[in-house]
N, C-alpha and C positions, 0 to 999 in steps of 0.2 A: 504494499500499499504505500501511496505518496501524498504528500501535503495532505496530512490527515488532521481533521478537525474534530476534536471530541466536544459534542453540544449535549449538555443536560436540558431537561424540559424540552426535548425535541418533538414530542408528538403532537403539539399544537402551537398556536399564536407565534410569538416572536422567534421562538427556537425552532419552529417548523420552517418559517420563511428563512431564517439564517441557513438552516440545512440547503435549502434550494439554492440560496445564492452561492454557498460554497461549492455545490455540486456543478452548478453552471460554469464555474472556474475551473472545472476538472479535478477539483480537490475529492479525495477519498474521506469518508466518514465513519465516526463512531457515535451512534444515536443512543441516548439514555433517557428513559423515562418510565414510569411506573405502567403505562398501557401497552402490553406486548402487541395486541392486534394493530394498534394504531402505529406502532413503531414499524411492523412487518410490512404494513400497507404502504407507508412512506418509503421504506428502504427500496421496496419494488419499483415504486414509481421512478425514484432516483436513479437506479440501476437501469432501467429501461430507456428513460428520457435523456440521460446524461453519461451513460456508461461508466459510471465510478463504481469503486467498490465500498460496501456499506457493511458494518458489523453493527448489531444491534444488541443492548443490554437493558432488559427489563428490571429497573432496580428502583426500590423506594428509598430514596435519599433522606427521608425522614426517620429511618431507622438508624440509631447510633452505629457508627463505624462502618456503615454501607458503602462509603466512599473508599475505604481503604480496601474493602473485597473487591469493589468494581476496579480499581487500580491493578491489584492482583490478578484478577482475570484478564485483563488487558495485557498485561506483562506476558502472562501464559500464551497469549497469541502471537507475541513477537513483534508488536505495532509500537512503533514510535509516534508520540503525539507532537505534531507540530503547532497546532493551535488548540488552546483550551477555551471553551465558551461555556461559563457558569451561567445559565439562562434559568435554571429551575427556581421556583420561587413561590410562596404561599402567603396570601393575606387573610384578614379576617376582621369583619365589622362588629363594632360594639364597644361599651366602655369596658375598660380593662378589668375591673373589678366584677363586672358582671358576666365576662366570657369565661369558658372552662380553662382552667390553667394547662391543662394538657394540651390543647389546641395552640396556645400561645408558645408553650415548649416545643411543640412540633415545628412551629414556625420558626423558632430560633434555630433548632437542629438543621431545618433544610436550608434557610437564607444564610445562615452565619456558619453553623458548625461544620457541615457537610462541605460547603463552598471553600473554607478554610483549609479543611482537610484534604481534599482533592488537589487544591492548589499547591499545597506544600509537598505532596507527593510528586506532582507531575513536574512542577519547577525544578526539581534535582535533576532529572534528566535533560531539561532544557538547559541549564546551566552547564552541564556536561558538554554539550553540543555547541554552546555559545550562541544559541538563537532559539526563538520561540515568540509566540504572540498570545496574549491572554485577553479575553473581553469578559468582563463581568457586567451582567445585566443588574444595574443598581436602580436608581428611580430619582426622580425629581422630589419624591418623597423624603429622600434622605437628606434634603436640604432645609426641612421644615420640621417643627414639632407636629404631630398628627393626632389631635384628639378625635376618638371614635375607630382610629387605626393605630393606636400608640405603640405597640409592640412592632406592627410592620414597617413603620416609618423608623422607628429605633434600628431595626435590622438593617434597612437600606442606608441608614447614616455610617453604620458600620462597613458595609460593603464599599461605600463612596471613599471612606477614609482609609480602609485597608488597599483598595486599589491604588490610591496615590502614593502611600507610603511604600508600598511594595514595587511599584513603578521606579520610584527614585532610588530604591536599594539595588534593583536589577539592571539598570540602565547600561552599567558598564559590562554587564554579562551578554549583551545583544539580545536582551529580551524586553519587550513593551508590555504595558498593561494599560488597558482602556477601560473607562467606566462609562457605560451606556445608561443615560439618564432620560428616560421619556417621561413624558407626562401621562395623561390617561390613554390607553391603546384598547382598540377593539380585539379583546383575545378571549373574552369569555370570563376574564378575571373578575369582573364585577358581578357575575352571577355565583361564582365559586366563593367569593368574598362576602356574598350578602349584600350587594351593593347594588341591585338592579334598579332600584328607584331613586338612585343618587343622581343630582344634576352633573356630577363630577364628569360623567362619561358621555354627556350629551354631545360633545363636538370632540369625541376620541379620535385619534390618528388611526391608521390602518396598520396592522402588524407588518406588513411588506415595507412601507416606507420607513418605519422605525428601524426594521432589522437592516435594511439598505443603509441607512445613515451609520448605525453603529458599525457594520461591517467595513464600511469604507474608511470610518474613523480608525477602527483597528489595524486596517491595512497601512494607514499613514502614521501609526503609532502615536495618535493623540491620547491625552491624558484623561481628558472628560469630554463628553460630547452630550449636550442637551438638545434634543432632537426638535423642541418647539421654539422657534426664535423668539416669539412673543413671551412666552414663559420663561426662557432664558434671560430676556431683560428684565422681567419682574424681579426674578429671583436674584440676579446679580446686583440690580441698582435701585429697587423700590423696596423690596422686603426688608433689606438690613436697616433701612431708615425708619421703618414703622416700630412703635411701640410693640413688645413681644407679647403683651397679652391682647393687643389688636389682632396680631398674627393667629393667635391661638383661636380665637373667636371666629375669624375669618374662615379658618381651615375647617373648624367644627361646622360652621354653617355651610360651607360648601359640600361636605361629605354627607350631609344629615339625608338619610332616606326618607322619603316623604309617602 
């Protein structure tokens, strides 16, 4: 296999579109998600349409140490990972104290722990080869506090900070790390997170356009890419000037399910 991209959360949304984009550039793939049937279907399409090699691993990254087991399975296949795309993520709507604690811990496991574990393992091989690209799907949520999605926003703040810190540490090793920070995206996230009635997703971007911008930024080795220009302006230039309590109230109102 050549120019291999490992993509987690590959069975739908941004991950699926990233897989298609990479395959369109004749890159081989390792696809990871919980749903085996969806992975098999996607792999078949990519092999037929683009003539690329595809390995699938149905893995639940909410299970502790599942990332290490996944890495071990890939090593058994003798495949080297050129691009790591940590895209799998989980959200959840509601006040922190009213939500089930296990759901919040699952979110932390998937969004933070498994991402960190898999990155640490894969990057060792990249360092040996003095090359590699990493793309983490963070979020503009990581730039704000998030009442009604408190833990989700906090996990994405970790991903954003982690991406930038490791990017700086690894730049002399020939490895780039990019944080993809979309706003609301049409991925089904709103349904999975219990936010179907929220106005937040009224003008959501497409998964394809988001993936395209993220992949292009990764190719160029950019540090952070906010996919919505208007949102980028607001987050970079307006939000920092506002009182923090005003920001908290605005985010809560924006996310309230009617």
